[in-house]
N, C-alpha and C positions, 0 to 999 in steps of 0.2 A: 367560478374560476375563469381567468381571462381567456380571450381568444388566442389560439395558437398562432405563432408567427409564421408557420409554414406547415404543410402537410407532413405527417410523420414519414420519415425516410430512413433508409439504411445507409449509413455512412461507412463505407468499407475501409477508408483510411483511419477513421476513429476506431473501428473494430481492430485494425492492425495495431494501432497504438495501445489498445488494451493488452494485446499479446506482448508488446515490448515492456509495458508496465509490469506485468507479472514476472517476466524474466528479470527485471531489475529488482523487484521486491524479493524474489527468491535469492538473488545474488547478495542482497543485504544480509541474509541469514547464513548462507552456506559457510563462508569463511569466519564470520564472527562467532557462530556457535562452536566451530572447531577450535577457535582461539580460547573460548571460555572453558574448554576442557583442559587447559594448562599452558598452552603456548603463550597466551597473553601475559602470564605472570613469569614464566620460566625462560623465555627467549627474548633478550633485549632487542633483537632485530625484528621481532614481530610487529613493532610499531610501523615499520615501512609497509609491510603487507596490509596491515590494518588501515593505514592512511590511504593506500591506493584503492582498496575495495570499498571503503566507506565514502571516499570521494566520488566514486562511480555510482554507488547504490544507496547510500544513506539518504533517507527522505523520499525514496521512490514511491512510498504510499501516497504522497502528494499527487502523483499521476492519477491514482484511482479517484481521489476526491475531485480533481479537475475534470476527469472524464464524466463522472456522475453529474457535475454541473452542466457540462456541454450537452449531455444526453437529455437532461431535463428540458433545457431551453429549446433544443432542436427536435426532439422526438416525443417527449412525454408531456410537454405543456399542452394544456387544452383538455386533457383527460380529467374526469371528476376526481376530487380529492379522495373519495372512497376507493376508487380504482387504484389510485396512486399508492395509498397506504396499504391496501390489501396486497398489492403486488410486492411492495417492499417487505411487508411482514412475512409473506409466503416464501419469497425467494432469497431473503437475506437474514431476517431475524429468526425464522423457524429453523433453517439449517444450522445457524449459529447456536441456538438453544439446544438442539439435538446433539451437536458435536460436543458442546460443553458438558451436557449430562453424561455422554459416553466417556469423555476424557476424565471427568471427575470420578466416575465409577471405577475406571481402570487404574487410576492413581490412588484410590482410597487406601489400599494396603500401605503405601508410602506415607500417607497422612497419619495412619494409626501407628506406624513404626516411629515416625518422628515425634508424635505426641507421647508415646510411651517413654521414649528416651529423654524427653524434656518436660515431662509432667504436665502435658497439655491435653485437654479433652476436646476432641473434634466431633461435631455433629454434622452428619451428611447434609441435611436441608440447609443449615446455615452456611456451610462452605460452598454448596452449590449456588445458593443465592448470591454470595459474594462473587463467585466466578462469573455468574450471568451478568451481574451489574457492572463489574469492573473489567471483565475480559481477561482474567489473570490465570486461567487454567493452562494456557500456553502463552508464551511471550508476545506473539504477533496478534493475538485476538483482541487486544485493547482497542483496535481500530473499529471494531463492530459497534461497541457502545458509542463511540464518536460518530460513526456513520448514522446511527439511530437518531442522534441529536440533529445532525445535518438534515435528515429527512423531515424531522419534526419542525425544523426552521423553514422549510421550503415554502409554505404558504406566505410567510412574511417576506421572504426574499423575492417571491414572485411579484409582489407589489412594486419592487424596484425594477422589474422588467418592463413596466409601462413606459410609453414614450416620454422622454425627458428626464427619466429617473435612473438611467443606466449608470450615472456617475456614482450613485450610492453603492452599487455592486463593485465598481472599480475601487472605491475607497475601502470597502471591506477586503478587497483583494490585496491591498497593500498593508493591511493591519499586521500580518505575520512578520513584517519587517520590524515591528515594534513589540509585538507580543509573541514571545518565543515558546515553542513547545517545551515541556519538561523532559529531561533525559531519563534513561533507565536508572533505577528500577521503577520510578514513579511516572510511567508512560502516560497514564490517563489522568488528566487534570483539566480544570477550566481553561488554562492557558493552551493546552494541546487542542481543546475543542475550538478555541478562537483561531488557532493556527490553521487548522484544517478547514474551518468555516471560510477562511480567506480564500483558500484554493478552490473550494466549492463555489463560492460567489464569483470568483474570477472565471471559473468554467462556465457559469450561467451567462456572464457578460460576453464571453467569447462565443458561446453557442448562439447568442442573439445576433451575432455579426461575423460569422465564420468566413464568409467570402472577403469581407473587408480586412479581417485579420490576416488571411493568406496573402492578400495583395500588399499589406503593410510589410510582412516578412520578406516578400520578394523585392520590394523597393529598398529595404535596408538590410539585405542579407549579410553583406560583408561586416557591417557594424555589429549586428547581432551575434555573428560568429565570433568576432573579436571579444565582445562582452562575455560570451559563454566561456571562452578560453580563459579570460581574466578571472572570472568567478570560480572556474574549476581549479586553477592554480592556487587561488586564495583558499579555496576549500581544502585542498591537499595540505597546504602549509599549516592551516589551523588545526587539522587533524594531527599533523606531525608534532605541533607544539603544545596542543591543548587536548588531552585525551578525551575529555567530555565537556560539552558545552552546557552551560547552565546560566540561570539568572532570568529575571523578568524579560529583559531585552538582551539577548545573546547575539553578539556580532556574528558568531559562527552560524547560528541558526538563520540569521538574516541572509548570510551568504548562501547557505544550503537552499533556502527558499528561492532566492533569486536565480541560482544555478538551475534548479529543477524547473522553474516556470519558463526560463529561456530555452532550456532543452526541450520542453514540451512543445513550445511554439515551433521550433526548428524541426523537430521530429514530425509533427503534424504536417508541416509544409513539405517535407521530403516524402512522406507517405502519400500525400495528396498528389504530388507530382508524378508518382509511380502507381497511382491508384489501380490501374488496369492490370498491373503485373506484380502485385504483391504476392509473396511466397505463400503457398497453401499451408505450410507448416506454421507460419506466423498467424494466419487466420484461424487455424485450429487452436492455437494457444489463446487467441482472443475469445473464442467460443467457450473454452474451458477455464478461463482466467479465474473466475470466482471459486470454482471447485479446487483449482490448484492452490489458491490462496488458503483455503481451509485445510488442505491435506498436506502441503509440502513440509511443514515444520516437523511433523512427526517423523517423516522419512529422514529429514536432515539429522534430527537428534539420534535416531537409531543408527544411521550410517556413521556419524561421528563417534558414537560409542564403540562400534565395531573397529573403526580405524585406530582409535586410541588404545584399545586393548591389544590389537595385533601389532601396532607400531608405536610403542610408548615413547620412544626416543627419537622420533622423526625430526630432522632438521628443517630449516626454513623452506628448502626446495621441496621436501617431502610434504610439508604442510600446505604449500602453495598448490602443488599438483593434486593432493588429496582433496583440498577444498574445491578444485575444479571438478574432480570426479564426483564428489558428493553433490555439487551443484547440478551436474548433468543427470545423475542417477535419480535425484529427488524429483526433478522435473519429469523424467521418463516414468518413474513409478507412480507419481501422482496422476499423470495423464492416463496411464494404463488403467489405474483403479477408477478414475472418473469415467472413462469410456465404458468400462465393464458395468459400473453402476447404472450409467445412462442406458446401456443396451438392455440391462435386466429390468429396470423400472420404467423405461420410456419417459414420457413427459413428467411423471411423478418424481423423477430423480432430482428435480430442482428443489423439492421440499427437503431433500436430504443433504445435497451438496451444492445447491445454488445454481446448478446447470442442468 
């Protein structure tokens, strides 16, 4: 493995960015899951709420891929490949596998009920295998198989970190402008892998030159803010006009990628500028970001079920406020559970929840 570009270091502003990333990812699910319980079909005004929340949060998982790339270049590079893969296997793949087994087992009665009603026979080992490979036991878990491919590709991408080869990572970083991720329900596909590989490679490129990147943002701050505003407005209009983006090259997904990469640069710049005074709450979210990723969707789903049963005819204001309440509560409950597991299991908690 190549020589590290610098000594391993703790980047507090990158840690804070991890906290912002998980807030955005949870935001991508709070209102959309609530909408899937009926508002999306029953209320014509829901498209406005959908457009706002999706403009803000859709594609936020790109932040995680970008952070992983930056962390590799800045902190993990130089470790043996055995150490790298053991770390990822223990802290990412193992918690994912255990969670998938648990969720598949808990949902097995629903499998059997559906199979009985539709004349289908389900076998637990087969369904569990599909859930593990495709990340489909819960909607958000598709990202972990993608992440596994990114980890496996790291030795090849590392070759592009050698002097004079950085342009290769940059070219991979712009590929998502041409190769778009596939939309729900087929979230996992080779196109989606390429889309997130681009963000991961771009993160590796940035991690190799963080100081130069921050200086670039400072020099062109006004222009980058204007570009971000333009992409955000375009993103909103495309969500308003076009409910789902699809196709090998989707203009909408190109806009989403551009918006999120610009936002990442500007957020990193702002966090770096206030590095010594970052809120403790944000840093705590950064610490527990991965466990919040694993746990939040279950809480969102349960809270949405409760709300829909208690307030079946909520109007748009009610749905908007309920989505915010579900957002906050799912973060709080996931965080409390993560802290409790970590307190109970100590350092072994990472094998269960990734933290």
